[in-house]
N, C-alpha and C positions, 0 to 999 in steps of 0.2 A: 504492501501501499506507500500511496505516495500523499506528502503534504502536503496540503492546498492553502493558498493565502485570500485571504475576501480584504476589499476594498471597502469602509465604508466612511459613513460622512452624514449629513444634516438631509439630503437629497435623497441617498440609499446605501444599495448593498453592492456591492459585483464580486464574484468569487470567480477565481481563476488560479489557473497552474503554478502561475511564479509572481513573485511580489512584483515589478515590473508589468507585467501582463495586469495586473489585479488594478493596478493605479491608473496605468493609460483606461481599461475599458471601462472604468470610473467616471473618468473627465470627459470619455470620449459620450457615456448615456449621460452624463450631465454635467454639460458643459458650463453652466454658472455655476457651477460652485469653485469655492478660491484654494478647498485643499480638503485633505481623508487622512486616515490613518490604515496602514496594511497592517496583520494579525494570520499566523502563521497557523493553521489548526487540519482538523478533519473536514471533507463533507458526505458525509451520506446518508441519505434517503429526505432530502429539503430540510434536512438539518449543517451547523456549521459550530465544531468542537472542540474551541480549546484546552488543551493538555494538559499539565505541571506537576511535576514529578517531585517529591520530596524524602530524595534517598540521603547518601551521602557526597551521591554527584545530583545535585538538582541542578536540574536543566527545566530552563525555562524558553518555553517557544520566540521565535523570532516575530519586535514589533516594529513598526514607523510611524510615530506618531509626527501628526502636521507637515504632511504629504504636499507638495504644492504639485500646480502643472508640469512644470520647469522642474523642477528636484523627480518627480517620478521619471522619468527615461535615465535616472541616474540607480534605481535599486535593479538588485540582482536578477538572472531572467535565469534563474536555474533552478528546480524544486528540490526541495532536501527531502533522500530517500527515507523511508523506515528501516531504522536497526533493525535485523534478524539476531535474536538473541539466541547464542549457539549452546 
């Protein structure tokens, strides 16, 4: 399973495979918006889930706050792959 990224703002939400795609598509769908936040998570069955792991190696999902139209092109254009426990 791969992670997905959701760009969200006052105008709405867009979920895509990479942070850059999510932000660029958000601004394409909502051109009047000035900024959005992008969050890493999983998308299944219409739900977007953000998972935090509390262990000795705490992992926090990637996120970018206050992304503007100009800054959206600088976001990573690759998706994080799920780590498979051996």
